[in-house]
MIBA-520599 format. One record per residue (C-alpha): x, z, y. Coordinates in Angstrom, 3 decimals. Layout:
BEGIN
NODE      east        up     north
NODE         X         Z         Y
...
//
This chain:
BEGIN
NODE      east        up     north
NODE    16.525   -41.876   127.795
NODE    15.578   -39.461   125.595
NODE    13.409   -37.016   127.372
NODE    11.596   -40.689   128.038
NODE    11.016   -41.688   124.521
NODE     9.704   -38.163   124.333
NODE     6.998   -38.621   126.622
NODE     6.128   -41.829   125.653
NODE     5.193   -40.598   121.671
NODE     3.065   -37.714   123.614
NODE     1.350   -40.191   125.063
NODE     0.549   -42.003   122.523
NODE    -0.592   -39.397   119.997
NODE    -3.143   -37.955   122.573
NODE    -4.378   -41.451   122.744
NODE    -4.003   -42.600   119.359
NODE    -4.416   -39.105   117.134
NODE    -2.336   -40.720   114.595
NODE     0.501   -38.958   112.420
NODE     3.171   -41.362   113.038
NODE     3.140   -40.405   116.884
NODE     3.532   -36.828   116.586
NODE     6.233   -37.139   114.066
NODE     8.072   -39.153   116.321
NODE     6.798   -36.456   118.836
NODE     8.395   -33.692   116.935
NODE    11.578   -35.803   116.155
NODE    12.688   -36.498   119.794
NODE    11.644   -32.358   120.428
NODE    14.331   -31.255   117.619
NODE    16.946   -34.315   119.150
NODE    16.293   -33.321   122.638
NODE    16.789   -29.839   122.056
NODE    19.832   -30.132   120.067
NODE    21.452   -32.268   122.940
NODE    20.350   -29.988   125.855
NODE    21.837   -27.115   123.110
NODE    25.101   -28.823   122.664
NODE    25.266   -29.456   126.431
NODE    25.217   -25.988   127.182
NODE    27.876   -25.280   124.924
NODE    30.249   -27.686   125.880
NODE    29.432   -26.218   129.849
NODE    30.103   -22.616   128.779
NODE    33.209   -23.476   126.544
NODE    34.916   -26.059   128.257
NODE    33.823   -26.269   131.665
NODE    36.691   -28.117   132.843
NODE    36.145   -30.990   130.445
NODE    32.823   -31.517   132.799
NODE    35.123   -31.438   135.918
NODE    37.693   -34.087   134.511
NODE    34.987   -36.177   133.436
NODE    34.741   -39.913   134.752
NODE    31.019   -39.698   136.175
NODE    31.408   -43.436   137.289
NODE    31.927   -44.696   134.161
NODE    29.057   -42.355   132.720
NODE    26.543   -43.550   135.220
NODE    27.904   -47.553   134.610
NODE    26.658   -46.880   130.721
NODE    23.812   -45.439   131.663
NODE    22.800   -48.186   133.998
NODE    23.812   -50.949   131.223
NODE    21.341   -49.011   128.710
NODE    18.573   -48.753   131.661
NODE    19.022   -52.505   132.219
NODE    18.942   -53.452   128.215
NODE    15.911   -50.933   128.158
NODE    14.309   -53.064   130.945
NODE    15.033   -56.074   128.656
NODE    13.879   -55.110   126.050
NODE    10.716   -54.671   127.519
NODE     9.861   -57.273   129.214
NODE    10.884   -59.706   125.998
NODE     8.206   -57.595   124.069
NODE     5.651   -58.137   126.762
NODE     6.096   -62.050   126.590
NODE     6.523   -62.030   122.479
NODE     3.052   -60.127   122.529
NODE     1.421   -62.293   125.047
NODE     2.894   -65.710   123.853
NODE     1.474   -64.646   120.003
NODE    -1.460   -63.947   121.250
NODE    -1.761   -67.155   123.410
NODE    -1.065   -69.122   119.995
NODE    -4.441   -67.257   118.749
NODE    -7.535   -69.905   119.029
NODE    -9.959   -67.113   120.386
NODE    -7.663   -66.627   122.945
NODE    -7.683   -70.316   124.564
NODE    -9.867   -73.224   125.311
NODE    -9.776   -76.844   125.550
NODE   -10.507   -78.506   129.761
NODE   -12.394   -81.561   129.903
NODE    -8.960   -82.872   130.371
NODE    -8.121   -82.026   126.561
NODE    -5.323   -79.367   128.311
NODE    -5.340   -76.133   126.328
NODE    -6.374   -73.155   129.046
NODE    -5.907   -69.642   128.318
NODE    -8.293   -67.183   128.722
NODE    -7.899   -64.125   131.158
NODE    -7.964   -61.917   127.880
NODE    -4.692   -62.950   126.661
NODE    -2.750   -60.684   128.622
NODE    -3.422   -57.240   128.658
NODE    -3.691   -55.414   132.643
NODE    -1.377   -52.904   131.369
NODE     1.136   -55.331   129.902
NODE     1.411   -57.143   133.760
NODE     1.705   -53.577   134.920
NODE     4.702   -52.783   132.541
NODE     6.314   -56.126   132.922
NODE     6.102   -56.524   136.878
NODE     7.224   -52.259   137.575
NODE     9.888   -53.080   135.243
NODE    11.300   -55.941   137.250
NODE    12.824   -54.256   140.041
NODE    14.574   -51.292   137.748
NODE    15.942   -54.442   135.558
NODE    17.295   -56.085   138.550
NODE    18.813   -53.234   140.425
NODE    20.481   -51.531   136.865
NODE    21.712   -54.923   136.211
NODE    23.312   -55.734   139.319
NODE    25.306   -52.111   139.119
NODE    25.996   -52.857   135.604
NODE    27.816   -56.489   136.145
NODE    28.884   -55.573   139.747
NODE    31.041   -52.730   137.796
NODE    31.625   -54.781   134.938
NODE    33.038   -57.538   137.224
NODE    35.399   -54.426   139.039
NODE    36.435   -52.633   135.698
NODE    37.648   -56.136   133.950
NODE    39.211   -57.768   136.867
//
């Protein structure tokens, strides 16, 4: 997850050359190095703790995080499209008096992000819910 955010800030900085994205990219670099270093230290000095770790719980938490991230992505795309659809420049009225949205109200990358996130949301969500039902019942 952290690596994905790291790559996002890198791509955003390359596209916009905004100092804000560069600072966030550097922050995620430091965070990733610290996380990797602590994992290496744990693996070297306490290898038994890795063997004793319950991987099913870890995978369950990761699937829940992925489900929440995909839901937030979809909600943010829908929110942006909805706010844009309310602006007068993105719609017109047809001869029946109905509001008709212009194709420019939805950006192509938003459609791509929305539909590519649906399978990840469904798979991660199904696993998360199934494991939660099994765990709590």
